[in-house]
C-alpha positions in Angstrom: 153.7 34.9 66.9 151.9 35.8 70.2 150.9 39.4 70.5 148.9 40.7 73.4 146.6 43.6 73.2 145.4 45.5 76.2 142.0 47.2 76.0 140.6 49.5 78.7 136.8 49.5 79.1 134.6 51.5 81.3 132.2 49.7 83.7 129.2 50.7 81.6 130.7 49.0 78.5 131.5 45.9 80.5 127.9 45.8 81.9 126.6 46.0 78.3 128.8 43.3 77.1 127.8 41.1 80.0 124.1 41.7 79.7 124.2 41.2 75.9 126.0 37.9 76.4 123.5 36.8 79.0 120.6 37.7 76.7 122.0 35.5 74.0 122.3 32.6 76.5 118.6 33.1 77.5 117.5 33.1 73.9 119.5 29.9 73.3 118.0 28.3 76.4 114.5 29.3 75.4 115.0 27.8 71.9 116.4 24.6 73.6 113.4 24.5 75.9 110.9 24.7 73.0 112.7 22.0 71.0 112.9 19.8 74.1 109.2 20.2 74.8 108.4 19.4 71.2 110.7 16.3 71.2 112.9 17.8 68.5 115.8 18.8 70.8 118.5 16.9 72.6 119.0 16.7 76.3 120.7 19.7 77.8 121.0 18.9 81.5 119.2 15.6 82.0 118.2 12.6 79.8 114.8 12.5 81.4 112.6 15.0 79.5 110.6 16.3 82.4 113.6 16.9 84.6 115.4 18.5 81.7 112.6 20.9 81.0 112.4 21.9 84.6 116.2 22.5 84.8 116.2 24.5 81.6 113.3 26.7 82.9 115.3 27.2 86.2 118.4 28.3 84.3 116.3 30.7 82.2 114.8 32.3 85.3 118.2 32.5 87.0 119.7 34.4 84.0 116.7 36.7 84.0 117.1 37.4 87.7 120.7 38.4 87.1 119.6 40.5 84.2 117.2 42.3 86.5 120.1 42.9 88.9 121.8 44.7 86.0 118.7 46.8 85.4 117.5 44.9 82.4 113.9 44.1 82.0 114.0 41.0 79.8 111.4 38.7 78.3 108.0 38.0 79.9 109.2 39.1 83.3 109.6 42.7 82.1 106.7 44.0 84.1 107.5 42.0 87.3 109.8 44.8 88.7 106.9 47.2 88.4 104.7 45.0 90.5 107.0 45.1 93.5 
């Protein structure tokens, strides 16, 4: 049985869902980064460890940039917006 449900959400709720999801992704990538640095994690983007670490860091920074766009100060960059 296929039933469809339609839910109406306001933009603020959509933003909160989006930012919450992105924060979870950042946390996961940060955990992956630590495991990769410690040789306990698997390759995420590249088999070469150095390249993989760089790419994971770039993805983390990209998500944090988007979070700042949404007005979220997240992680170690929380004070960066105050410096500008």
